C-alpha positions in Angstrom: 21.5 -7.3 -6.1 23.3 -4.7 -8.1 22.0 -6.2 -11.3 18.5 -6.1 -9.9 18.7 -2.4 -9.1 20.1 -1.7 -12.5 17.2 -3.7 -14.1 14.6 -1.8 -12.0 16.1 1.5 -13.0 15.9 0.6 -16.7 12.3 -0.5 -16.3 11.4 2.8 -14.8 13.1 4.8 -17.5 11.3 2.8 -20.2 8.0 3.3 -18.4 8.4 7.0 -18.0 9.5 7.4 -21.6 6.4 5.5 -22.7 4.1 7.7 -20.6 5.6 10.9 -21.8 4.9 9.9 -25.4 1.2 10.8 -24.7 1.1 14.1 -22.7 -2.5 13.7 -21.7 -1.7 10.2 -20.4 1.1 11.8 -18.3 -0.7 14.8 -16.9 -4.3 13.4 -16.7 -3.6 11.2 -13.7 -2.2 14.3 -11.8 -5.6 16.0 -12.1 -7.6 12.9 -11.4 -5.6 11.9 -8.3 -5.6 15.5 -7.0 -9.4 15.8 -7.4 -9.9 12.4 -5.8 -7.8 13.3 -2.8 -9.6 16.6 -2.2 -13.0 14.9 -2.4 -11.7 12.2 0.0 -10.4 14.9 2.4 -13.7 16.6 2.5 -15.4 13.3 3.3 -12.9 12.7 6.2 -13.5 16.2 7.5 -17.2 15.7 7.5 -16.7 12.5 9.5 -14.1 13.6 12.0 -14.5 17.4 12.0 -16.9 17.2 15.0 -15.3 14.2 16.8 -13.3 15.2 19.9 -11.3 12.0 20.2 -11.2 8.3 19.4 -9.6 6.3 22.3 -7.3 9.2 23.1 -6.6 10.3 19.6 -7.6 13.9 18.9 -8.2 15.7 15.6 -4.5 16.1 15.0 -3.7 12.4 15.5 -6.5 11.4 13.2 -5.1 13.7 10.5 -1.7 12.1 10.9 -3.4 8.7 10.6 -5.3 9.7 7.4 -2.2 11.3 5.9 -0.2 8.2 6.6 -2.6 5.8 5.0 -2.8 8.1 2.0 1.0 8.4 1.9 1.5 4.6 1.9 -1.3 4.2 -0.7 0.3 6.8 -3.0 3.8 5.2 -2.7 2.3 1.9 -3.6 0.4 3.4 -6.6 3.6 5.1 -7.9 5.8 2.1 -7.6 4.0 -1.2 -8.0 0.2 -1.0 -8.0 -0.4 -1.1 -11.7 2.1 -3.9 -12.2 0.7 -6.2 -9.4 -3.0 -5.7 -10.4 -2.2 -7.0 -13.9 -1.2 -10.5 -12.5 -4.6 -12.2 -12.8 -5.0 -11.0 -16.4 -1.5 -12.2 -17.3 -2.3 -15.6 -15.8 -5.6 -16.0 -17.5 -4.3 -14.9 -21.0 -1.1 -16.8 -20.8 1.0 -13.6 -21.0 2.8 -14.7 -17.9 4.7 -17.2 -20.1 6.7 -14.3 -21.5 7.8 -13.3 -18.0 8.7 -16.9 -17.0 10.9 -17.4 -20.0 13.0 -14.3 -19.5 16.3 -14.4 -17.6 14.9 -12.1 -15.0 12.9 -12.7 -11.8 9.3 -12.5 -13.2 7.8 -11.0 -10.0 10.5 -8.3 -9.9 9.7 -7.3 -13.5 5.9 -7.3 -13.0 6.2 -5.3 -9.8 8.3 -2.5 -11.2 7.4 -2.4 -14.9 4.4 0.0 -14.6 5.6 2.8 -12.3 3.1 5.7 -12.4 4.1 9.3 -11.5 0.4 10.2 -11.6 0.0 9.7 -7.8 2.8 12.1 -6.9 0.3 14.9 -6.1 -1.4 12.5 -3.7 1.9 11.8 -2.0 2.6 15.6 -1.7 -0.8 16.3 -0.3 -0.4 13.4 2.2 2.8 14.9 3.5 1.0 18.2 3.9 -1.9 16.6 5.8 0.6 14.9 8.1 2.4 18.2 8.8 -0.9 19.9 9.5 -1.9 17.0 11.9 1.4 17.5 13.7 0.7 21.1 14.1 -2.9 20.4 15.3 -1.8 17.8 17.8 0.9 19.9 19.3 3.2 16.9 19.7 7.0 17.5 20.0 8.9 15.4 17.6 12.2 13.8 18.2 14.7 12.5 15.7 14.1 9.0 17.0 10.3 9.3 16.4 10.8 10.7 12.9 13.2 8.0 11.9 11.1 5.3 13.5 8.1 6.6 11.6 9.9 6.5 8.2 11.0 2.9 8.9 7.5 1.9 10.0 6.1 3.5 6.8 8.5 1.4 4.8 7.5 -1.8 6.6 3.8 -1.0 6.1 4.3 -0.3 2.4 5.8 -3.8 2.1 2.8 -5.2 4.0 0.5 -3.3 1.7 2.3 -4.9 -1.3 2.2 -8.3 0.3 -1.6 -8.2 0.7 -2.1 -7.1 -2.9 0.1 -9.9 -4.1 -1.5 -12.5 -2.0 -5.0 -11.7 -3.2 -4.0 -11.8 -6.9 -2.0 -15.0 -6.6 -5.3 -16.8 -6.1 -5.7 -16.3 -9.9 -3.4 -19.3 -10.2 -6.1 -21.5 -8.7 -9.5 -20.0 -9.4 -11.1 -18.5 -12.5 -11.8 -15.1 -11.1 -10.5 -13.1 -8.1 -13.1 -10.4 -8.4 -14.9 -11.3 -5.2 -11.6 -11.4 -3.3 -10.8 -8.0 -4.6 -14.2 -6.7 -3.4 -13.3 -8.0 0.1 -9.9 -6.4 -0.2 -11.4 -3.0 -1.3 -14.1 -3.1 1.5 -11.6 -3.9 4.2 -9.1 -1.3 3.0 -11.8 1.4 2.7 -12.9 0.7 6.3 -9.4 0.7 7.7 -8.6 3.9 5.8 -11.4 5.7 7.7 -11.2 4.0 11.1 -7.9 3.8 13.0 -6.9 0.4 14.3 -7.0 1.6 17.9 -10.8 1.7 17.6 -11.0 -2.1 16.9 -11.4 -4.6 19.7 -12.3 -8.3 20.1 -12.8 -10.3 17.0 -12.6 -7.1 14.8 -9.1 -6.4 16.1 -8.0 -10.0 15.3 -9.5 -9.7 11.8 -7.9 -6.3 10.9 -4.7 -6.9 12.8 -3.9 -10.5 12.0 -6.1 -12.0 9.3 -6.5 -9.0 7.1 -4.0 -6.6 8.7 -5.1 -3.4 6.9 -5.9 -2.0 10.4 -2.2 -1.7 11.2 -1.0 -0.1 8.0 -1.5 3.5 9.1 -2.1 2.9 12.8 1.4 1.6 13.8 3.3 4.4 12.0 1.1 7.0 13.6 1.7 5.5 17.0 5.4 5.6 16.4 5.1 9.2 15.3 3.3 10.4 18.4 5.4 8.2 20.7 2.6 5.8 21.7 3.8 2.5 20.3 5.0 0.1 22.9 7.9 -2.4 22.4 5.3 -5.1 22.1 3.5 -3.2 19.4 6.8 -2.7 17.5 7.7 -6.4 17.7 4.1 -7.2 16.5 4.5 -4.9 13.5 7.8 -6.4 12.4 6.4 -9.9 12.9 3.3 -9.4 10.9 5.2 -7.9 8.0 7.7 -10.8 8.1 4.9 -13.4 8.2 2.9 -11.9 5.3 6.0 -11.3 3.2 6.9 -15.0 3.6 3.3 -16.0 2.8 3.1 -13.8 -0.3 6.4 -14.9 -1.8 5.7 -18.6 -0.9 2.2 -18.4 -2.5 3.6 -16.8 -5.6 6.3 -19.4 -5.9 3.8 -22.2 -5.4 1.4 -20.7 -7.9 4.2 -20.4 -10.5 5.1 -24.1 -10.1 1.5 -25.0 -10.5 0.9 -22.7 -13.4 -0.1 -24.1 -16.8 -0.1 -21.7 -19.7 -3.5 -20.6 -20.9 -2.3 -21.2 -24.5 -1.2 -24.8 -23.8 
């Protein structure tokens, strides 16, 4: 474990050193992500600015939800997004061979080799939106709620990563995963705009169990406002555990079935 942390630290240092070589490549993403967030925020305000409540959630709770999804998304983008999305290309070109022959866990290296500080402004703005949502909702926070929220954000970040990894591991078995990524983007875009509490019936099953993007920001928000039941907490831990197991198992199975593109 200690060696893994040391390896991850060195990967991050090398990545940041490489990014800083080209100043525009370092500062450009800050401007792009800031602009994207502001446009997205205006869109959310246009949708929810005149909505009194959604199943008991007022404007403040919706802001916390939006900020939470953006927070988890930005953490993912900073740490592992650009590494994970490169998996299909590495499989198709045979570049994965270089990772499998190294004396380091290949998934660990792929996950952390392309950290990107460009999403830091998005993370900061997300925290500001959450703070504004707390003020708007008028909820009184306790230490237990704050700690529970942070733990749930960590769990949902892992779930976010699991879903990304699962989709891209299909590249071991099919020629292209573009259609799967379109489904991923559509589901994520929907669940970023609509809180999970708004789903019911078959839609709740789809976005809570099959494609659990609906829980990613909903459960942390419920913890934050003190509305998550023990049953909901157990469900959140269970769904993260199940999808982590599926993602790692699917990756392991894919690697065992992998045949170099150059062979």
